[in-house]
N, C-alpha and C positions, 0 to 999 in steps of 0.2 A: 259678486256685485248683484243687487236685485234688479228686477225687471225695470223699475222706475229709474234706477241709476243708469242702466244701459240706454233707455230711451232718452234720458237727459244728455248723455254723452253723444248719442247719435244726432240729436237736435243741435247741440253745440258744434259738432263737426260740420254739419250741413250749413250752419250759419256762417262759420268761418270760410267755408268754400265759396259760398255765394258772395260774401264781401270781397274776397280776393278776386273772383271772376269779374265783379262789377268794376273794381278799381283798375284792373289790368286790361279791360276791354278796349280795343282800338275802335275808332269811329267808323271804320269800314269804307273810307273814301280813298281809293288808290291814287296816291299823288302822281305817279308816273302817267297814268291815263289822263288825268285832268291836265297835266303839263303838256302832253302831246296835243290834246285837243285845243288848248289855249294857243299853242304855237301855230297850228293849222289855221285857226280862226283869224289870228292877227295877220298872218301872211296873206290869206286870200282877201281879207278886208282891204288891203292896199291894192291888190289886183283889181278888185271889183270897183273901187273908187276911181282908179285910172280908166277902167273900161267904161264906167258910167260917164265920165267926163268926155272921153273921146267919142262915144256913141251918141251923146246928148240924151241919154236915158235917165230920167228922174227916178225911175224904178230901181235901177242899179245903184244910183247914188243913195237912195233911201235905204236899200238893203245893206249898203256899206255902213251907213250909220247904225242900222240895226245890229250889224256884226260888231261894230265898235262897242255898243252897249253890252252885247253878249260877251265880248272879250273882257270887259270890266267885271261882269257877273261871274265869269269863269275864274278870273283872277281872285275874286272875293271867295269863291268856293274853295279854291286851292289854298288860300291863306287860312281860312277857317278850319279846313281839314288838317292843316299842319299844326295850328294852335291846339286843336282837339287832341292831338297825340300827346300833349303834355300830361304827365301823371297827376293824380289827385294829391292834395297836400292838406295841411291843417286848416287852411282858410277856404279851399275849394274842394270839399270832401267828395263831390261827384266829378271832380276834374273839370275839363273845359268842353264837355260834350255839347252844352247849350250854344256854343259859338256856331255850330252847324245849323241850329234852329234859327238863330238870328240871320245867318246868311241866306237860308231858305226863304225867310220872310222878305228880306230885301230883294232877292231874286224875283219873287212873286210880284212885288210892287213894281219892279222894273219891267216885268212882262206886261203888266197892266198899262204902264206908260208907253211902252212900245206899240201895243195894240191901238191905243188911243191916237198916237201920232200917225200910224198907218192909215187909220180911218179918216183923219183930218186931211192928210195928203191925198188920199183917194178922192175925196170930195173936191179938193182943189183941182186935181187933174181932170175930173169930169167937166168942170167949168172952163178950164183953160188947157186943152190938149196941146201937146208940143210934138214936133217932128222927131222921130226916133230912127236911128240906124239899126234896123231890126236884125240884120245879119250879125253885127258885132254884139248886140244885145243878146241874141240867141246863143252865141258862142260862150260869152262870159257866164250866162245863166246856167248853161250845161256844165261848165267847169265848176261853178259854185255848187251845183247839185252833187257832183262827184266828191268834192271836198267834204260836204256835209254828211254824205253817206259814209265816208271813211270815218269821220268823227263819231257818228252814231254807232258804228261797228266797234270802235275803241271803247265807248262808254256802255255798250250793250250789257256787259256782265255786271254792271253796278247800277243799272237803272231802277232796280227794286230795292236799293240799299237805303241809306239815310235820306232825310228830306233834302239835305244839302246837295247830295249827288243827283237826286231826282230833279232838283231845280236846274242843275247844270245840264242834265239830259233834256229837260223841257226846252231850255234855251236853244240847244243844238237842233232839237226837233223843230222848233219855230224857224230856225234858219233853213232847214231842209224843206219845210213847207213853203217858205218864201222863195226858195230856188225853184221848186216845182211850179209855183204860181208864175214866177218870172219867166220860166221856160215856156209854159203854156201861153202866156201873154205874148211873148216874143214870136212864137210860132204863128199865132193867130194874126198878129200885126204883119208878119212877113208874108203870109198867104193871102190875107184879105184887106190889110190896111186899116182895120177897125181898131183904133187906138183906145176905145173905151174898155177893151178887154183887160187892159192893165189895171185900172182902178177897181173894176168889179171883182177881179180875182183877189186883189189886195184886201178888200173888205172881208171876203170869205176866210182868208188866212188869218186876219185879225181876230175874227170871232173864234176860230180854233185856238188861237193863242190865249184869248181871254178865258176859255173854258179850263185849260190847264193851269193858268195863273190863279184862278179862283180856288181850285182844289189845293194848290200849294199854300196859298195864304191861309185858307181855312184850317188846314192841318197844322201848320206851324204856329198859328195863333192859339189853337187848342192846346198845344204842348206848352207854350209860354204861359197860358192861363191855368195850367195844371188841370185841364178838363179830363174827365174819365175817357180813356181810349175807346174808340168806336167799337172794337171787338169785345169789350168787357161790359157786362151788365151788372150794375150795383146790386140789383135784386138777387141775381144769381150768386154774387159774392156773399151776400148776407145769408142766403139760403144754405149754401154749402158750409159756412161756418157754424150755423145753428144746427146743422145735421150731424156735426161732430159730437160723438158721445161725450157727455160731461159738460157741454157748453149750454148755459141757461139763457144768455142774452148777449147781444152785440151792440156796441155804440161807438161813435166817433170814427166811422169808417171813411177812409180816403184812398182813392186809387188815381194814379197819375202817371204820365210818361216822362221819364228823365230825358231820354233821347230815343230815336228810332230803334226799336227792338229792346229797350230797357224799360219795363213797366214795374212800378213800385206800389206797395200798399202798406198802410198803417191803420191800426185800429185797436179797440179794447174789446176783450171777450170776458164774460163773467163765467168762471168755472168754480162752483162752490167748494169742490173737494180738492184740497191742496195736493194730495198724493198723485192726482191725475194730471197735474199741470204739464209735466214733460211729455206725456203721451198726447195730450190735447194740442200742445204747441206743434209737435211733429205732424199731427194729422191735419191741422190747419194749413201748414206750409205745403203739404202734399196736395191738398185740395186747390190751393192757389196756383200751384205749379201747373195743374191740369187746365187752368184758365189762362195760362201764359203769363202769369205774374211771378217773376223770378226773385224779386227783392222784397221780402216780407218782414215788417216790423210789427209785432203783435204784443200787446201788454195784457197779461192775464190777471184777473182780479177775482177774489172770492165773493165780492158783493159790489153793488154800485156804490160809488163814493157818497151819494146822497142818502143812502140807507143808514138806519141805526146799526151800530156794531152789535154783533151777536156771536155766540159761541159756535164754532164748527169743529166737531170731533174733539171737544174739550180745549180748543185753541182759540184765543181771541183773534177775530178777523182784523182788528185794528192794527196789529203788528205784522200782518202778512198780506196786506192789500197789494203791495207792489212786488210782483214776482219777477224774476229775471226776464228781461225783455225791456225795450225802451220805446219811447215815443220821440219822433222827430221834433 
């Protein structure tokens, strides 16, 4: 078998391996961890609501409502992670990975709503302060902090995973910050009687929540709009393809994110010499892999479709413009 035959075989083998890897990839959201955190959140939500009612603390009641929203968001993350485990089929060729992105977007929007509600409540408390049993307030806030720290520990290993699991982590982080703020406010009220500490700290926490929510919404929206991933430069993609020996031009380049960690690319490259196509295809794939693009679909052409047909090495280019490789 000649060199070009070996190159073609190697390219085909790599292509099959990449396709198998993409189709079998799990979403990376451990269901057991999300389930454990959901159970902890729902349990303490009830405790906090009862504590807020007994102590007369609006802050605890508000945080219980916060945890109720978070429980719903965690449940959505758990559901979407379970759905994403379903394999690809003839109608869903990428599987159900995008469910995680939708859940991340909803989680980010929920965080925005929570932060806005906290700010509105804080303004209300500044205008109409209420008497608070600071000792009970302090005890429940401390217990809430412990529960949230345990939840963060459970999710620690997946906080840099998919957008979906990162959204769940941000929700729990928001709960932990809320507990720290509530604990600080309770301590200040207990020691000084200054009730304005509660709404002031609540506003600071809301701003921290907004910052995380904005990043989550921006990244999930970019994925849904199939924007170029932030770590990929289209100019660099084009430059690397053009630097491959045998490539004369590049057009119709697209790079997008299928799901967190799965980056895809499609495009057309003009390589005038037909015998060089297997080698060119393999070289392009290797260059894209160095940029973190693992799923490459490249169509090789001997000339641009708008050009007049001509003879290349005695062969009419009209009958060989479409080399193996396909376009989405």
